[in-house]
VEXTORKOL-292478 format. One line per 2 residues: number of its first residue (from 0); their letters; for each residue z, x, y of N, C-alpha, C. Coordinates in nm, 2 decimals. Example, Ala and Ser with C-alpha at 12.3 -4.5 7.8 and 13.67 -1.06 7.14 Angstrom:
0> as> 0.78 1.32 -0.57 0.78 1.23 -0.45 0.78 1.32 -0.33 | 0.71 1.28 -0.22 0.71 1.37 -0.11 0.79 1.29 0.00 .
This chain:
0> ms> 15.51 1.93 13.49 15.43 1.95 13.37 15.44 2.15 13.35 | 15.42 2.17 13.24 15.42 2.33 13.19 15.22 2.34 13.25 .
2> ra> 15.27 2.42 13.28 15.14 2.56 13.35 15.06 2.62 13.26 | 15.07 2.58 13.05 15.00 2.63 12.93 14.89 2.40 12.96 .
4> fv> 14.93 2.38 13.09 14.83 2.30 13.09 14.75 2.25 13.20 | 14.79 2.36 13.27 14.70 2.34 13.32 14.56 2.42 13.40 .
6> ke> 14.49 2.39 13.44 14.31 2.41 13.43 14.32 2.50 13.53 | 14.30 2.64 13.52 14.30 2.76 13.62 14.20 2.73 13.69 .
8> ss> 14.06 2.74 13.60 13.97 2.80 13.69 13.85 2.67 13.72 | 13.74 2.67 13.75 13.69 2.51 13.81 13.55 2.53 13.68 .
10> es> 13.52 2.39 13.71 13.40 2.38 13.53 13.24 2.53 13.66 | 13.29 2.54 13.74 13.13 2.59 13.80 13.20 2.72 13.86 .
12> ar> 13.27 2.79 13.84 13.33 2.88 13.87 13.24 3.00 13.74 | 13.18 3.10 13.90 13.07 3.20 13.86 13.16 3.26 13.76 .
14> pp> 13.06 3.30 13.68 13.06 3.38 13.54 13.10 3.57 13.61 | 13.26 3.58 13.63 13.27 3.73 13.61 13.13 3.87 13.56 .
16> er> 13.15 3.93 13.67 13.07 4.03 13.63 13.04 4.11 13.45 | 12.88 4.21 13.53 12.91 4.33 13.37 13.03 4.43 13.38 .
18> mv> 13.12 4.45 13.36 13.11 4.63 13.34 13.00 4.72 13.31 | 13.02 4.80 13.45 12.89 4.87 13.40 12.91 5.00 13.40 .
20> dd> 12.97 5.17 13.37 12.97 5.22 13.31 12.95 5.30 13.46 | 13.03 5.40 13.46 13.04 5.53 13.61 12.95 5.67 13.46 .
22> gp> 12.87 5.73 13.58 12.84 5.85 13.53 12.68 5.80 13.45 | 12.65 5.94 13.32 12.48 5.93 13.34 12.43 5.79 13.24 .
24> np> 12.37 5.83 13.18 12.33 5.68 13.14 12.23 5.65 13.02 | 12.25 5.88 12.98 12.14 5.85 12.86 12.06 5.77 12.80 .
26> vt> 11.95 5.74 12.73 11.89 5.68 12.65 11.79 5.76 12.54 | 11.72 5.65 12.47 11.64 5.74 12.38 11.54 5.63 12.38 .
28> pe> 11.43 5.62 12.31 11.25 5.59 12.45 11.41 5.45 12.36 | 11.37 5.40 12.24 11.44 5.27 12.16 11.47 5.23 12.26 .
30> gm> 11.62 5.29 12.31 11.72 5.22 12.44 11.66 5.18 12.50 | 11.55 5.23 12.58 11.48 5.24 12.70 11.44 5.12 12.66 .
32> aq> 11.29 5.08 12.61 11.24 4.93 12.51 11.41 4.84 12.51 | 11.52 4.87 12.45 11.58 4.76 12.48 11.58 4.73 12.58 .
34> id> 11.63 4.81 12.67 11.68 4.75 12.85 11.56 4.66 12.91 | 11.43 4.74 12.88 11.28 4.68 12.91 11.30 4.52 12.86 .
36> gh> 11.36 4.53 12.73 11.33 4.43 12.65 11.42 4.27 12.67 | 11.55 4.32 12.75 11.64 4.26 12.74 11.60 4.24 12.93 .
38> va> 11.57 4.31 12.99 11.49 4.26 13.16 11.41 4.12 13.18 | 11.32 4.16 13.08 11.19 4.07 13.00 11.28 3.90 13.00 .
40> ri> 11.34 3.93 12.87 11.38 3.85 12.87 11.48 3.70 12.93 | 11.52 3.80 13.03 11.54 3.70 13.09 11.53 3.63 13.24 .
42> ea> 11.44 3.74 13.27 11.31 3.70 13.40 11.26 3.56 13.36 | 11.22 3.53 13.18 11.16 3.47 13.13 11.22 3.30 13.16 .
44> al> 11.34 3.34 13.13 11.38 3.27 13.07 11.48 3.19 13.21 | 11.47 3.28 13.38 11.48 3.21 13.51 11.34 3.11 13.52 .
46> kt> 11.30 3.15 13.44 11.21 3.12 13.58 11.17 2.92 13.51 | 11.24 2.91 13.34 11.24 2.83 13.31 11.36 2.76 13.32 .
48> et> 11.45 2.76 13.32 11.62 2.75 13.34 11.67 2.68 13.46 | 11.67 2.51 13.39 11.77 2.43 13.54 11.89 2.48 13.59 .
50> nv> 12.00 2.46 13.46 12.11 2.41 13.44 12.16 2.53 13.50 | 12.24 2.50 13.68 12.31 2.58 13.71 12.37 2.74 13.68 .
52> ll> 12.46 2.66 13.59 12.58 2.76 13.54 12.48 2.90 13.45 | 12.39 2.77 13.36 12.35 2.95 13.26 12.29 3.01 13.36 .
54> re> 12.14 2.93 13.46 12.11 3.07 13.59 12.24 3.15 13.62 | 12.33 3.10 13.69 12.45 3.20 13.70 12.46 3.33 13.66 .
56> tl> 12.46 3.29 13.45 12.47 3.39 13.33 12.38 3.47 13.36 | 12.29 3.34 13.34 12.14 3.45 13.37 12.12 3.62 13.46 .
58> er> 12.13 3.48 13.55 12.13 3.58 13.70 12.24 3.71 13.69 | 12.34 3.72 13.62 12.43 3.81 13.63 12.42 3.95 13.49 .
60> dl> 12.36 3.91 13.39 12.27 3.98 13.30 12.21 4.06 13.36 | 12.11 4.00 13.46 11.99 4.03 13.49 11.98 4.20 13.57 .
62> ry> 12.13 4.14 13.68 12.15 4.29 13.74 12.28 4.39 13.69 | 12.34 4.31 13.56 12.35 4.46 13.49 12.22 4.52 13.46 .
64> wt> 12.14 4.45 13.33 12.11 4.51 13.32 11.99 4.59 13.40 | 11.96 4.55 13.48 11.86 4.59 13.59 11.96 4.76 13.65 .
66> vr> 12.08 4.75 13.69 12.16 4.88 13.71 12.12 4.97 13.57 | 12.15 4.90 13.48 12.12 5.00 13.36 12.01 5.11 13.30 .
68> ka> 11.90 5.03 13.35 11.74 5.05 13.39 11.74 5.13 13.46 | 11.82 5.12 13.65 11.80 5.20 13.72 11.87 5.35 13.71 .
70> sa> 11.98 5.33 13.65 12.08 5.49 13.58 12.04 5.58 13.43 | 11.92 5.44 13.39 11.84 5.53 13.26 11.85 5.64 13.26 .
72> el> 11.86 5.78 13.21 11.78 5.89 13.16 11.72 5.88 13.07 | 11.61 5.85 13.06 11.53 6.00 12.88 11.58 6.06 12.87 .
74> ap> 11.62 6.12 12.74 11.67 6.21 12.69 11.55 6.25 12.62 | 11.53 6.46 12.60 11.47 6.45 12.53 11.44 6.45 12.40 .
76> pp> 11.40 6.54 12.33 11.43 6.43 12.18 11.55 6.58 12.15 | 11.62 6.54 11.99 11.71 6.67 12.02 11.63 6.76 11.89 .
78> sg> 11.66 6.90 11.96 11.56 6.99 11.86 11.70 7.11 11.80 | 11.60 7.16 11.70 11.70 7.23 11.63 11.79 7.12 11.51 .
80> dt> 11.89 7.24 11.48 12.00 7.19 11.38 12.15 7.16 11.44 | 12.13 7.16 11.59 12.26 7.14 11.58 12.33 7.00 11.65 .
82> va> 12.37 6.96 11.64 12.41 6.77 11.70 12.44 6.77 11.80 | 12.29 6.72 11.85 12.28 6.67 12.03 12.23 6.49 11.98 .
84> fg> 12.24 6.46 12.12 12.21 6.31 12.18 12.09 6.27 12.11 | 12.10 6.14 12.02 11.94 6.12 11.95 11.97 6.19 11.80 .
86> sk> 12.02 6.28 11.73 12.01 6.35 11.64 12.10 6.25 11.51 | 12.06 6.26 11.46 12.06 6.14 11.29 12.16 6.27 11.21 .
88> it> 12.31 6.24 11.16 12.35 6.31 11.13 12.41 6.28 11.00 | 12.43 6.37 10.88 12.54 6.28 10.83 12.68 6.35 10.78 .
90> ie> 12.83 6.31 10.78 12.85 6.39 10.81 12.99 6.37 10.64 | 13.06 6.43 10.63 13.19 6.37 10.44 13.34 6.36 10.61 .
92> rk> 13.43 6.30 10.63 13.54 6.29 10.63 13.61 6.23 10.54 | 13.76 6.23 10.46 13.85 6.17 10.41 13.81 6.15 10.29 .
94> gr> 13.73 6.24 10.24 13.60 6.12 10.11 13.53 6.08 10.11 | 13.44 6.10 10.24 13.36 5.97 10.24 13.24 6.00 10.29 .
96> qq> 13.06 5.97 10.25 13.03 6.05 10.40 12.95 5.94 10.43 | 12.93 6.01 10.55 12.90 5.86 10.72 12.71 5.88 10.75 .
98> tf> 12.60 5.88 10.73 12.53 5.86 10.80 12.50 5.83 10.97 | 12.54 5.82 11.09 12.49 5.74 11.14 12.40 5.86 11.26 .
100> ri> 12.32 5.82 11.38 12.24 5.79 11.51 12.38 5.80 11.60 | 12.35 5.94 11.66 12.46 5.94 11.86 12.31 5.89 11.93 .
102> vg> 12.32 5.77 11.97 12.29 5.67 12.09 12.42 5.59 12.22 | 12.26 5.63 12.29 12.37 5.53 12.38 12.45 5.42 12.42 .
104> vd> 12.52 5.39 12.50 12.61 5.32 12.48 12.54 5.17 12.50 | 12.44 5.11 12.50 12.40 5.00 12.54 12.29 5.01 12.39 .
106> ea> 12.28 5.10 12.34 12.25 5.07 12.22 12.27 5.07 12.03 | 12.40 5.16 12.13 12.53 5.15 12.01 12.54 5.03 11.91 .
108> dp> 12.53 5.02 11.77 12.56 4.90 11.67 12.57 4.96 11.54 | 12.76 5.06 11.55 12.86 5.06 11.38 12.74 5.05 11.34 .
110> ak> 12.69 4.87 11.29 12.69 4.79 11.16 12.52 4.84 11.13 | 12.46 4.89 11.26 12.33 4.94 11.21 12.31 5.15 11.19 .
112> gl> 12.43 5.13 11.22 12.44 5.31 11.24 12.41 5.39 11.30 | 12.39 5.33 11.41 12.33 5.38 11.56 12.55 5.39 11.62 .
114> is> 12.55 5.49 11.71 12.70 5.53 11.74 12.64 5.58 11.85 | 12.76 5.52 11.96 12.73 5.57 12.16 12.79 5.72 12.16 .
116> ir> 12.68 5.82 12.23 12.77 5.87 12.28 12.89 5.91 12.38 | 12.99 5.79 12.37 13.11 5.88 12.43 13.22 5.76 12.34 .
118> ap> 13.16 5.75 12.20 13.26 5.73 12.08 13.36 5.86 12.09 | 13.46 5.83 12.01 13.51 5.98 12.04 13.46 6.05 11.85 .
120> la> 13.39 5.99 11.76 13.35 6.10 11.65 13.17 6.15 11.70 | 13.12 6.07 11.80 13.05 6.10 11.85 13.09 6.31 11.94 .
122> aa> 13.18 6.20 12.02 13.20 6.39 12.09 13.21 6.51 12.03 | 13.30 6.44 11.93 13.38 6.53 11.80 13.27 6.61 11.80 .
124> vi> 13.14 6.61 11.68 13.04 6.68 11.66 12.94 6.72 11.76 | 12.90 6.63 11.88 12.80 6.72 11.95 12.85 6.86 11.93 .
126> ga> 12.73 6.92 11.96 12.69 7.02 11.92 12.76 7.18 11.79 | 12.82 7.10 11.68 12.78 7.12 11.57 12.75 7.17 11.44 .
128> gv> 12.69 7.26 11.36 12.60 7.30 11.30 12.60 7.26 11.19 | 12.43 7.25 11.07 12.49 7.22 10.96 12.52 7.28 10.92 .
130> gd> 12.71 7.26 10.79 12.88 7.30 10.78 12.92 7.32 10.82 | 12.95 7.32 10.96 13.04 7.34 11.02 13.13 7.25 11.00 .
132> iv> 13.27 7.26 11.01 13.39 7.16 11.02 13.43 7.15 11.16 | 13.47 7.01 11.15 13.50 7.03 11.28 13.61 6.96 11.27 .
134> ea> 13.76 7.00 11.38 13.92 6.95 11.39 13.90 6.88 11.44 | 13.90 6.70 11.44 13.92 6.64 11.51 14.08 6.62 11.54 .
136> ae> 14.11 6.54 11.63 14.28 6.46 11.61 14.24 6.31 11.48 | 14.34 6.23 11.48 14.36 6.16 11.42 14.30 6.04 11.47 .
138> pl> 14.21 5.95 11.45 14.27 5.90 11.31 14.16 5.99 11.20 | 14.00 6.07 11.32 13.91 6.12 11.31 13.90 6.21 11.09 .
140> ge> 14.01 6.34 11.21 14.12 6.45 11.13 13.94 6.53 11.08 | 13.97 6.60 11.02 13.88 6.69 10.95 13.72 6.65 10.97 .
142> it> 13.62 6.74 11.00 13.52 6.64 10.95 13.36 6.77 10.87 | 13.31 6.73 10.83 13.24 6.81 10.80 13.09 6.81 10.82 .
144> vt> 13.03 6.88 10.86 12.87 6.76 10.88 12.80 6.82 10.81 | 12.71 6.75 10.71 12.60 6.79 10.56 12.45 6.81 10.62 .
146> sv> 12.44 6.71 10.72 12.28 6.70 10.75 12.26 6.67 10.92 | 12.16 6.73 10.93 12.11 6.74 11.09 11.97 6.67 11.17 .
148> dl> 11.92 6.54 11.16 11.76 6.53 11.13 11.76 6.51 11.29 | 11.68 6.45 11.32 11.56 6.45 11.44 11.55 6.32 11.47 .
């Protein structure tokens, strides 16, 4: 029999642990509220969940969010006109305009205009001011900061 048809894991195998990033975990006030919400939701679900596999997944997720909460550092609100964590900025690059807010890893949602502080685009523009042109490696290219809001 081919190895392709051999099941390698048991139905009762525990879910793998979620990876937790090393280093600081800066969060906005909204990000801290999201983390608190995840912890509360999972704790409530654990009180009523009877399925062993679902409980293990919930317990794994609770471990993740508990670590993220313990390592969270509430960042001060941005100030001034330079790009910082928490800033909402508008840039021009490659002939189009983009507006986004720089947030923590767990609250990032590019579809909603929220990008992670660890994203290459965020790293490229941190510290830039309105009117600055940032030369970033491709595929980012030349970035012009057109506005910085708090």
